[in-house]
C-alpha positions in Angstrom: 4.1 13.8 20.6 2.4 10.5 21.2 4.1 7.3 22.5 3.8 5.3 19.3 4.7 1.7 19.0 6.2 0.2 15.8 6.0 -3.6 15.5 8.6 -4.8 13.0 10.7 -8.0 13.0 13.0 -9.3 10.3 11.5 -12.8 10.8 8.4 -11.4 9.0 10.6 -11.5 5.9 11.0 -15.3 6.0 7.5 -15.9 4.6 8.6 -16.6 1.0 5.8 -16.3 -1.6 8.0 -17.1 -4.7 9.3 -14.9 -7.5 6.1 -13.7 -9.1 3.8 -13.0 -6.1 2.9 -9.4 -5.2 3.0 -10.0 -1.4 6.7 -10.1 -1.0 9.2 -9.4 1.8 10.3 -6.2 0.0 7.1 -4.6 1.1 8.1 -4.6 4.7 11.6 -3.5 3.8 10.2 -0.5 1.8 8.0 0.4 4.8 11.0 0.2 7.2 13.1 2.2 4.8 10.5 5.0 4.6 10.2 5.3 8.4 14.0 5.0 9.0 15.0 7.6 6.3 12.5 10.1 7.7 14.4 9.9 11.0 11.4 8.6 12.9 12.9 5.4 14.5 14.2 7.3 17.5 10.7 8.7 18.1 9.1 5.2 18.2 8.9 2.4 20.7 10.2 -0.6 18.7 8.4 -3.9 19.3 9.7 -7.3 18.2 7.5 -10.3 17.4 6.6 -12.9 19.9 4.8 -16.2 19.7 1.2 -16.1 21.0 -0.7 -18.6 23.1 -2.5 -20.7 20.6 -5.8 -20.3 22.5 -6.1 -16.8 21.2 -5.7 -18.0 17.6 -8.3 -20.7 18.4 -10.6 -18.0 19.6 -11.1 -17.1 15.9 -9.9 -20.1 13.9 -10.9 -23.7 14.0 -8.2 -25.8 15.7 -8.4 -28.3 12.9 -7.7 -25.5 10.4 -4.7 -24.4 12.4 -3.3 -27.9 12.6 -3.8 -28.4 8.9 -2.1 -25.2 8.0 0.9 -26.2 10.2 1.1 -29.6 8.6 0.9 -28.4 5.0 3.4 -25.7 5.7 6.0 -28.1 7.3 5.4 -30.7 4.5 7.1 -28.3 2.1 4.2 -27.6 -0.2 4.2 -24.2 -1.9 0.5 -23.4 -1.8 -2.3 -23.7 0.7 -6.0 -24.2 -0.3 -5.8 -21.8 -3.3 -3.0 -21.0 -5.8 -2.6 -17.4 -4.6 -1.8 -18.5 -1.1 1.9 -19.1 -1.8 4.0 -20.3 1.2 7.2 -21.9 2.4 8.2 -23.9 5.4 8.6 -20.7 7.5 5.1 -19.4 6.7 3.2 -21.0 9.7 5.7 -19.6 12.2 5.8 -16.2 10.5 2.0 -16.0 10.7 2.0 -17.0 14.3 4.7 -14.3 15.0 2.5 -11.8 13.3 -0.4 -12.6 15.7 1.8 -12.7 18.7 3.4 -9.4 18.0 0.0 -7.7 17.5 -1.3 -9.1 20.8 1.8 -7.9 22.6 1.2 -4.5 21.0 -2.4 -4.5 22.2 -1.3 -5.3 25.7 1.1 -2.4 25.7 -1.7 0.0 24.5 -4.1 -1.3 27.1 -1.5 -1.0 29.9 -0.8 2.6 28.9 2.8 1.9 28.0 2.2 3.3 24.5 -0.7 5.4 23.1 -1.1 3.8 19.7 0.9 1.7 17.2 1.5 0.6 13.7 2.1 -3.2 13.2 4.1 -3.9 10.0 3.5 -7.6 9.8 3.3 -10.4 7.2 1.3 -12.3 6.1 -1.7 -10.0 6.0 -5.0 -11.2 7.5 -8.3 -9.7 6.6 -9.4 -12.3 4.0 -8.7 -15.3 6.3 -11.9 -16.9 7.5 -12.3 -19.2 10.5 -11.4 -22.4 8.5 -9.8 -21.3 5.3 -6.9 -19.2 3.9 -7.8 -16.7 1.2 -6.2 -13.8 -0.6 -2.6 -14.2 0.7 -4.1 -14.4 4.3 -3.8 -17.3 6.8 -4.7 -16.0 10.2 -7.0 -13.0 10.6 -4.7 -10.7 12.5 -7.1 -7.9 13.2 -10.0 -10.3 14.1 -7.8 -12.2 16.6 -6.7 -8.8 18.1 -10.4 -7.7 18.4 -11.4 -10.9 20.1 -8.4 -10.7 22.4 -9.5 -7.2 23.4 -13.0 -8.2 24.2 -12.1 -11.5 25.9 -8.9 -10.7 27.8 -9.3 -7.0 28.4 -13.1 -6.9 28.6 -13.4 -4.2 26.1 -17.1 -3.8 25.4 -16.9 -2.0 22.0 -14.1 -2.5 19.4 -14.3 -0.5 16.2 -12.5 -1.9 13.1 -11.9 0.3 10.1 -10.6 -1.4 6.9 -9.4 0.8 4.1 -7.7 -1.9 2.1 -8.9 -1.7 -1.5 -10.3 -5.2 -1.1 -13.2 -6.0 1.2 -12.2 -7.9 4.4 -14.6 -10.8 4.0 -12.9 -12.8 6.8 -13.2 -10.0 9.4 -16.8 -9.3 8.4 -17.9 -13.0 8.6 -16.1 -13.5 11.9 -18.0 -10.7 13.6 -21.3 -10.5 11.7 -23.2 -11.8 14.7 -21.2 -9.9 17.4 -22.5 -6.6 18.6 -19.2 -5.9 20.6 -17.3 -5.4 17.3 -18.3 -2.8 14.7 -16.7 -3.6 11.3 -16.5 -0.8 8.7 -14.9 -1.3 5.3 -14.4 1.1 2.4 -13.2 -0.7 -0.8 -13.5 -1.2 -4.5 -17.0 -2.4 -5.5 -17.3 -6.2 -5.2 -18.7 -6.4 -8.8 -15.2 -5.4 -10.0 -12.8 -6.6 -7.3 -11.7 -9.6 -5.2 -13.3 -11.2 -3.1 -16.8 -10.2 -4.4 -18.2 -9.4 -0.9 -18.9 -6.2 0.9 -22.1 -4.8 -0.6 -24.1 -2.1 1.2 -26.8 -4.5 2.2 -24.4 -6.6 4.2 -25.0 -5.2 7.6 -24.6 -8.1 10.0 -26.9 -10.8 11.3 -28.8 -11.7 14.4 -27.4 -9.8 17.4 -24.8 -8.3 15.1 -27.3 -6.7 12.8 -26.4 -3.1 12.3 -22.8 -3.6 13.4 -21.3 -4.0 9.9 -21.1 -1.2 7.4 -19.7 -1.3 3.9 -18.9 1.6 1.6 -18.2 0.1 -1.9 -16.7 2.4 -4.5 -16.8 2.1 -8.2 -13.5 1.8 -10.1 -11.6 4.9 -10.9 -12.8 7.0 -7.9 -10.4 8.8 -5.6 -10.1 11.2 -2.7 -13.4 13.0 -2.9 -15.5 9.8 -3.0 -13.6 8.4 -0.1 -14.1 11.5 1.9 -17.8 11.7 1.0 -18.5 8.1 1.9 -16.6 8.1 5.2 -18.3 11.3 6.3 -21.7 9.8 5.3 -21.2 6.2 6.6 -18.3 5.9 9.1 -18.5 9.1 11.1 -22.1 8.8 12.3 -21.7 5.0 12.8 -18.8 5.5 15.2 -20.6 8.4 16.9 -23.4 5.9 17.8 -21.2 3.0 18.5 -18.6 4.9 20.6 -15.7 2.5 20.2 -13.3 2.0 23.2 -10.5 0.9 20.9 -10.1 1.4 17.2 -8.3 -1.2 15.1 -7.3 -0.4 11.5 -6.8 -2.8 8.6 -4.3 -0.6 6.8 -4.1 -1.6 3.2 -2.3 0.9 0.9 -3.5 -0.8 -2.4 -6.1 1.8 -3.2 -3.3 4.1 -4.2 -3.5 5.5 -7.7 -0.1 3.9 -8.5 -0.9 0.5 -7.1 -2.0 -1.8 -9.9 -3.6 -4.7 -8.0 -6.9 -2.8 -8.2 -8.4 0.2 -9.9 -8.8 3.0 -7.4 -7.3 6.5 -7.5 -6.7 7.4 -3.9 -3.7 9.8 -3.6 -1.0 9.9 -1.0 -2.7 12.9 0.6 -6.0 11.0 0.5 -4.5 8.2 2.7 -3.2 10.9 5.1 -6.7 12.4 5.3 -8.2 9.0 6.2 -5.6 8.3 8.9 -5.9 11.8 10.4 -9.7 11.3 10.7 -9.2 7.9 12.3 -6.7 9.3 14.9 -9.1 12.1 15.6 -11.9 9.6 16.2 -9.6 7.6 18.5 -9.0 10.8 20.6 -12.8 11.5 20.8 -14.0 8.0 21.6 -11.2 5.7 22.6 -8.8 7.9 24.7 -6.4 7.8 21.7 -6.2 4.0 21.6 -5.7 3.0 17.9 -3.7 0.1 16.6 -3.0 0.0 12.8 -2.1 -3.4 11.2 -0.7 -3.7 7.7 -2.8 -5.5 5.1 -2.2 -4.8 1.3 -0.2 -2.3 -0.6 2.1 -3.4 -3.3 3.8 -0.4 -5.0 7.3 -0.5 -3.6 8.0 3.0 -4.8 5.0 4.5 -2.9 5.1 2.4 0.3 8.0 4.3 2.0 6.2 7.6 1.7 2.8 6.2 2.7 4.4 4.5 5.8 6.3 7.6 6.8 3.1 9.7 6.6 1.1 7.0 8.4 3.6 7.0 11.3 3.9 10.8 11.5 0.1 11.0 11.9 0.2 8.4 14.7 3.0 10.3 16.4 1.2 13.6 15.9 4.6 15.2 15.2 
């Protein structure tokens, strides 16, 4: 059985998005419930959130943006930049704690204290760009972690796999000129889904050309199309890239019972994806894989999906 870390902190529940928003604290409570009721907590190394050094946030986000986010948050305003970015006075600190907890988790993986981890954090991150919040996201958690790995730990090749139903526009844009980070996303086709990016011809720019790969999927598709595209696009790409660490933007909103999009991935389909990612981590990255929560909004399905996700990391 693997030494698997589980980043969870009740302070992540303090980010209040209001009564009608899909990205609510209950999501994390459902995830914790699924893992706890399956009897997995005793098998895990529990990690609490911590505040990061702001320089690591600034390695991805403009300092002026960070300052503006903090000021707007503390002013008591309920939205930031766009109406879907609902917030409260605790949102800035919660977002910082998400980043800090993930970086602490990365340190533990790199020091060999744990083999892999699942980071159940809020707010999510993959839509956040260098200077603007988008799609419920304020700081790009996975992008900050990837930059942290390349800068602090001198990792030469970080592979990111994003299976959230929505394309991670922020992550792609941050690394589209960086050959040290390979970004792969499989998502609902941008003609039909937010944020309208992530087409097949988007492959990176300048020195980063060829280090971005998108697999857009038409609405209504499910397990077989996901398997086909990942085998066609991701597997050979990682064989060439040979990542030393794999980061996962783990969004569970492509599930057939999740109504924020129009995909038909089953619970078993999610397990198949994660099993393949763990296998690739064993082949290329000495097992080092860090999974970070993005979307997933069906509170009835999240406990089961989280339980399966954690069992796959544990290799029980």
